[in-house]
N, C-alpha and C positions, 0 to 999 in steps of 0.2 A: 409773366402773369403770376400774380401772387396766389398761393395756395390758400383754400379757405380755412379759417381758424377753427381749431377744434375745442370743444368745451372740456374743461378739466374734469376728470372722474369725480373729485370731491365737489365741485359745483353741481355736477350732475347728479349726484346722490343727494345733495341738499334740495335741489329742486324737486327731486322724487318725495322726499320726506315733506316738503312744504305743500306740494300737491296733494299728497295723501292726507295731510293734516286738514287742509281746506276741505277736502271731499268728506273726511270723516266728521268734521265740524257741521257741515251742511246736512249730512245724513242724520247726525245725532239731533240737531235742531229741528229738523222737519219731522223726525219721528217721536218728538215730545220727550226725549230722554232727560233725565234729572240733570239739571245745570252742573251738578258736581261731577258727573261722569263725562261731560262732553270733552274736557281737555284729555282724559285718558283714552276715550275711543279715538279722537283725533290723532293723538300721538301714535297709537297703537296701528292704526290704518296707515298712518304715514310711513312707519318703519316697514310695515308689510309690503307696501307698494315699493319703497326703496330697494328691497331685496328681491321682490317677485319680478319686477321688470327685467333687470340684468339677467336673472336665471332664464327668463322667458326668452330673451334675446339669444342667450347662449345655446338653449337647447332646441329652439323652434326658428328663430329669425336669423342669426348670424351662423348658419350652418351650411356646408356645402350640400348641393342637390345634384347628384350625377343621374345622367341619362346614357345608357350604353347602346350603341346601335352597330351591329355587326355589318360590315360592308363587303366581305368576301371570305370565303373558305377555300383554301387551296391544299391540294395533296401533291407532294413533290418527292421524286426519288432522292435518297441520300446521297450526298456527294461521295461517301465511301463506297457506294455500290458499283461494281464494275462487271463488265462481260468480257470474257476471254474468248478471242477469235480462234484459239486452238482447240477449245472445247466444243465448238459448234462449226462443222464442216460447211454448213449452209451459208455461214457468214464469210467464208474465205474470199469470196469476190470483192468483199469491202476492204480487204487488206491492202495497205499502202504499197506502192510499187517497189519501195526500197526500205530496208530496215533502217530506221531513224537513230537507233542506239539510245543514248540518254537524252537526246533533244527533242523539244516539243514539236518540231516541224520536219517534214521530209520534202525534198524537192522532187517533183515529178521529172522522171528522165526524159518525157516527151515535151518539155517545156510548158507544162500546165501551171507552174508557179507552186508557191509553198502550200502544204496541206497541214492543218493542224490535227495531230493524231494522239497527243499524249499530254497530260498535265496533272498537276496534283500529286496524289500518291498512287497513281496507277502503277500496277506492276508491269513487267516487261511485255506481257500480251494482254493486260487488262485494260479496257477502255471504259470511260464513264459513259453514261447513256447519252449525254450531249455531244460527247466526241463521235460516238457510234452514229448518232443522227447526222453529224457533220459529214462523215464518211459516206453515209447512204445518200444524202443530198448530193454530194459531189459526184457519186456513181450514177445518179439519175441524170445529172447534167452531162456527164461523159457519155451516156447513151444517146443523148439528143446530139451531141456535138460530134461525136466520132465519125458518122458517115461523111460529112463534109471533110473532116481531117483526113480520112482515108483517102478520099478523091484528090485532096491537095498533094498528099505524099506520092500517089500515083503520077500526078502531074510533075512533081519534083524529079521523079525517076526518068520520066520521058524527056524532061529538059536535059537531064544529066547524060542521058544515051545520045542526045543530039549534039554533044559537044565532040570536037575533033581532037584526037590524041596529039596531033602535030602543033596545034594552036593553044594548047592547055598551058596556062600561066600560073605562078605562084599566087598572083592575086585572086585568080578564079578559085584556086584551091582553097584559100583562106576563106572565101565567101561561102563555099560549099561546106566548109567544116563547121560553120557557125551554129546549125541547129543540132550537130552531133555531139553525144556526150564525151566520146573519145576521138580526138582529131587524127586524120590521116596526114603523115609527113609527106610534103611535096619531094618528089625525086626528078630532078631535071634530066637525069640519065635514064630514067624508067617511067617516063609519062604514062604509058600504057598501064603498068602496074599501079601507078597512083590512081588513075581513073578507074580501073577494075576494083580497087579497094574502096574507093569512094561509092561505087555502085553497089558493093556487097554491104556496106554500111547502111545505104539507103533502103536497100531491099530488107534487110533485117529490121529496120525502123519501121517500115511499112508492115512487115509480118506481125510485130509486136502489136501494133495498133489494131490489125485485124483480128488477132486472137484476143485482145481485150474486148473488141466489140462483140465477138462471138461469145465469150464468157458472160459478158453483162446481158445479152440478149437471152441467154439460156438459164442463168442463175439468179439474176436480180429479183424476179418475182418470188423465188423461194427464200431468198435472204429476207425480203421484206415481210413475209408471213412468219418466219422464225423470229424475227426482231420484235414483232407484235407480241408474240407469245412470251418472249423473254422480258419485254416491258410490262406487260401484265403481272408476270411473276415477280418482278422487282417492286411494282406498286403494291401488291398483296403483302410482301414480305419485308422490304426494305425502305419503305416511304415514311413520311412524316407530315404533320398537318401544320398550316400557317393560317392564323385567324387574323384579320385586320378589322379594327373596330374604331368608331368615333366615340370619345368621351366628352360630353357636354356638361359642363358645370354651370347651372343657373343659379346657385347659391351665392351668398355674399362673402364666403371666406374661401381661401385656397385649400386644396387638399392634394393628396397623393395616393396613388393605388399601390398595392403590394404585388410582389412578382408572381406568386401563384395565381392562377385561374383555372376554371373548370369549364369544359364545353359538354354539356349534357345532350346526348342525342336520344330522342324518344321514339322507340321503335314500337310502341304499343301501349296499351292501358297497364300501367304499373311496370313496364319494362323499358330500360334504358341502357345506354353505354356511357361511361363517364371517360373523357380524354382530359388528362392533365396537362396544362399549358404553363408556359413561363413567358413573363414579359421581357421582350428583347429591348436592349438598350436602355436598361432600368435607370441609370443615372441621369439620363438627358429626357426621358419619356414619362416618368411616372408622376410629375407633379402637373396638376391642373388648376390654373388660376381661376380666381372668381370671375363668373360670366365669362369663362373661357372655354375653348375647345381644344382637344389634342387627339391626333391620330396616333393610334398605337398598333403594335403587332405582336401577337402571342405566338409561340411556336411549342409544339409537342416533341417529345422524344421520339426516336425511331420506333416504328411499330413492332420491331422485333422484341422490344422490352415489354411489351403489353401481354397480359395473360392469353393463353391460346384461345379461349372462348371469346374473349373480347376482340380478338383479331379476326375470328371467323365471323362475328356479327358485323364488325366494321367493314369487312370485304362484301358481305351480303348487302348491306344497306347503303353503301356509299353510292351516291347518284340515284337513289330510289327516292319515292315520295314520303320521307320522314323529315322531322324538322329537328334543328339544333338550337341550343340557346347558350349563350356564354354568361357565366357567373364570376364576378370578381369582389374584391374587398378592399376598402380603403384604410389609411392608417388610423382611423377612428373606430375600426372594426364594424363599420356599415357594410353590409353585402348589398349588391346591386345585380340585377338581372337585365339581359338585352332583349332585344326583339327576337322574334323566331325567324329563322332562316332555313332554306332547304339544305339538307345535308348532301350537297353537290357543288361542283365547282362551275362558276359562271352563271347559274341559274338565276341568282339574285340580281345580277347585273342585267340579264335578259328581261326581267320582270321591270326594272327601272327603264330600260330602253324601250319596252312596249308602252310604259305609262307615258313616257315622253313622246313617243309617236303619236298616241292618242290625243295628247294635248296640242301637238303640232297640226293635227288634222282637224281639230275642232275650232270653234270660234270663241272659245273661253279666254277671258284675259289672262295674260301671264304677269306675274308679279315681277317688276324690273328693278334692277338695283338703282338706288338714288345717286 
């Protein structure tokens, strides 16, 4: 398919001059202007139109026109924030069963599989919030699973006690050693001693499980309450904001937005909080093509760098019935403001869900894609 031919700027300018000259001549003729001035008026109007039309196109027609719509505001705890299990006795029930050293996983000695406990720059006893959540979730699952596991361990001991010393074989010993972290050596000359050692290991294995079940029953609710307090403290002091927005360029030329942006939270008449943001992935996300749309994400610094009064206001009004608006600037120094959105996480999405539910429940026609 051949591209449509474009008119040369020189030809376009000549057409503007000619059009202006004709219009000027008609105006001068109709108005009864002296014939000697008609060429002068015609030429002057032609030149005016030749320059005015490109200027008008540049200033008003061939310009980007951005619309900014916030889709979500999220508040997340910084990746660098950690919780030390050593500093909070209530969380000791979440401690992994074995010290993992420098490795990010620890193997459960009771065969529960690998447990993720450490990553990133966490210290020797410092865990990120998502790691603590992983340990908490696993502890809750253990509390559900342990009664059956305890019963299974008891049945294993009963089967072990039913074995005869005289008929114990090396193969049976190897089978019995499978679930144990430390194997018992089979001694053909002392089968009774081998069987007693196996029974002792199995009994200790059961006792560990019963102790763990008792600990979880007694201490897990306290650990959950303590973790919620620590989570709230981290959100208040070690969090940052992420704002997702859609940029819709309905203009006829490309544009690009600058890295800085501002989220203004209105908390009352004449009172507000300004949260400075930066565009993420600037190299790939800043440009918006003509008649195009771009989804962008802005991120704030950690709240610890905010003035104390701003931190207090943010923690007071986050999740309350106040609104926020995003402001940004393009490379042409034009500023744009977004829609207003609640200064809360997930509320805007809930509004959309409710609106869609109303449409789904009504008989209104829905616009379908062609």
